C-alpha positions as CSV (number, residue, x, y, z in Angstrom):
1,P,30.6,-7.1,-10.1
2,A,27.4,-5.1,-9.6
3,A,25.6,-7.2,-12.3
4,A,26.8,-10.5,-10.8
5,E,25.7,-9.3,-7.4
6,A,22.3,-8.4,-8.8
7,K,22.0,-11.8,-10.5
8,L,22.8,-13.5,-7.3
9,G,20.3,-11.6,-5.5
10,I,17.5,-12.5,-8.0
11,E,18.6,-16.1,-7.7
12,V,18.3,-16.0,-3.9
13,L,14.8,-14.3,-4.1
14,E,13.7,-17.0,-6.7
15,G,14.9,-19.8,-4.5
16,Y,13.1,-18.3,-1.5
17,V,9.8,-18.1,-3.4
18,K,10.1,-21.6,-4.7
19,E,11.0,-22.9,-1.3
20,K,7.9,-21.3,0.3
21,G,5.6,-22.9,-2.5
22,G,5.2,-19.6,-4.5
23,N,5.3,-19.3,-8.1
24,R,5.9,-15.6,-8.7
25,V,8.8,-13.3,-7.8
26,L,7.8,-9.8,-6.7
27,K,10.9,-7.6,-7.1
28,R,9.7,-4.3,-8.5
29,I,6.9,-2.8,-6.3
30,L,4.7,0.2,-6.8
31,I,3.9,2.1,-3.7
32,A,0.5,3.7,-4.4
33,N,0.3,5.7,-1.2
34,N,2.3,8.5,0.4
35,G,3.5,9.9,3.8
36,M,4.0,7.6,6.7
37,A,2.2,4.7,5.1
38,A,4.6,4.7,2.2
39,T,7.6,5.2,4.4
40,K,6.7,2.3,6.7
41,A,6.0,0.0,3.8
42,I,9.3,0.6,2.1
43,I,11.3,0.3,5.5
44,S,9.3,-2.9,6.5
45,M,9.8,-4.6,3.1
46,K,13.6,-3.7,3.0
47,Q,13.8,-5.1,6.7
48,W,12.1,-8.3,5.7
49,A,14.4,-8.8,2.7
50,Y,17.5,-8.2,5.0
51,L,16.2,-10.6,7.6
52,E,14.9,-13.3,5.4
53,L,17.4,-13.2,2.5
54,G,20.3,-11.1,3.9
55,L,19.7,-8.6,0.9
56,E,18.4,-5.2,2.1
57,N,18.3,-3.8,-1.5
58,I,17.0,-6.7,-3.5
59,L,13.4,-5.1,-3.9
60,E,13.0,-2.1,-6.0
61,F,10.5,0.6,-5.1
62,V,8.7,2.9,-7.4
63,V,6.5,5.6,-5.7
64,M,3.9,7.9,-6.7
65,A,4.5,11.4,-5.6
66,T,2.5,14.6,-5.9
67,R,4.2,18.0,-6.4
68,D,3.3,18.6,-2.6
69,D,5.3,15.4,-1.6
70,L,8.1,16.5,-3.8
71,D,8.2,20.0,-2.4
72,A,8.1,18.6,1.2
73,N,11.1,16.3,0.3
74,A,9.0,13.5,1.8
75,E,11.0,10.6,3.2
76,F,9.2,7.9,1.3
77,I,10.5,9.5,-2.0
78,R,14.1,9.5,-0.7
79,L,13.7,5.8,0.3
80,A,12.4,4.8,-3.2
81,D,14.4,3.8,-6.2
82,T,12.2,5.8,-8.6
83,F,9.5,8.3,-8.2
84,I,6.7,9.2,-10.7
85,E,5.0,12.5,-10.3
86,V,1.2,12.3,-10.2
87,P,-1.3,15.2,-10.1
88,S,-1.7,17.0,-6.8
89,G,-5.1,17.8,-5.2
90,K,-7.8,15.5,-4.0
91,N,-6.9,11.9,-3.8
92,I,-9.2,11.0,-6.7
93,F,-6.6,12.7,-8.8
94,N,-3.7,10.6,-7.4
95,Y,-3.7,7.8,-4.7
96,A,-7.3,6.9,-5.1
97,N,-7.3,6.9,-8.8
98,V,-7.3,3.2,-9.8
99,D,-6.8,3.9,-13.6
100,L,-3.8,6.1,-12.8
101,I,-2.4,3.5,-10.5
102,C,-2.8,0.8,-13.1
103,E,-1.3,2.9,-15.9
104,T,1.6,3.8,-13.7
105,A,2.2,0.1,-12.7
106,K,2.1,-0.9,-16.3
107,A,4.3,1.9,-17.6
108,Q,6.9,1.1,-14.8
109,K,6.8,-2.6,-15.3
110,V,6.3,-3.5,-11.8
111,D,5.5,-6.9,-10.4
112,A,3.1,-5.7,-7.7
113,V,1.3,-2.8,-6.3
114,W,1.0,-2.0,-2.6
115,P,-1.8,0.6,-2.1
116,G,-1.5,0.9,1.7
117,W,-4.5,1.8,3.6
118,G,-7.2,4.3,2.6
119,H,-7.1,5.9,-0.9
120,A,-7.4,3.0,-3.4
121,S,-6.7,0.1,-1.1
122,E,-10.4,-0.4,-0.4
123,N,-11.6,-0.1,-4.0
124,P,-12.3,-3.7,-5.3
125,E,-11.6,-2.4,-8.9
126,L,-7.9,-2.1,-8.1
127,P,-7.2,-5.8,-7.6
128,K,-9.4,-6.8,-10.5
129,K,-7.8,-4.3,-13.0
130,L,-4.1,-5.3,-11.8
131,K,-5.0,-9.0,-12.2
132,A,-6.1,-8.2,-15.8
133,L,-2.7,-6.7,-16.3
134,D,-0.9,-9.7,-14.6
135,I,0.3,-7.4,-11.9
136,A,0.0,-8.7,-8.2
137,F,-2.0,-6.8,-5.7
138,I,-0.4,-6.6,-2.2
139,G,-3.4,-6.3,0.1
140,P,-6.4,-7.8,1.6
141,I,-8.8,-10.0,-0.4
142,S,-12.0,-8.1,-1.5
143,N,-14.2,-9.7,1.2
144,V,-12.3,-8.3,4.1
């Protein structure tokens, strides 16, 4: 029953993308941010999926989390389907580290990366490197 429900959910998502003129389904998303930004992103995307598709859990969320985030039992980790521990410390070691984000995205086989705001979101190298990996960048175009 769960497999049939998942298959139906994918079909609904694929139909929605096609109906809207899209050509790519984004189901598994890496949240490359933490704290309130990550929490709001996951809640908002789940709410969108429920309101648009009637399927709150159709999207899968992978989050990056530092030891500090894990020790704090951060809400964004509880909301995610999977978490990947990344180095603590300055954001150049984690949420602003474009190479780490891309390596994590590739290893986790995500369809897209949402970097939030701050950290790596404003680094033009992130969308370029993700494009080379055939992973969608959920964020503003580089000339914003």
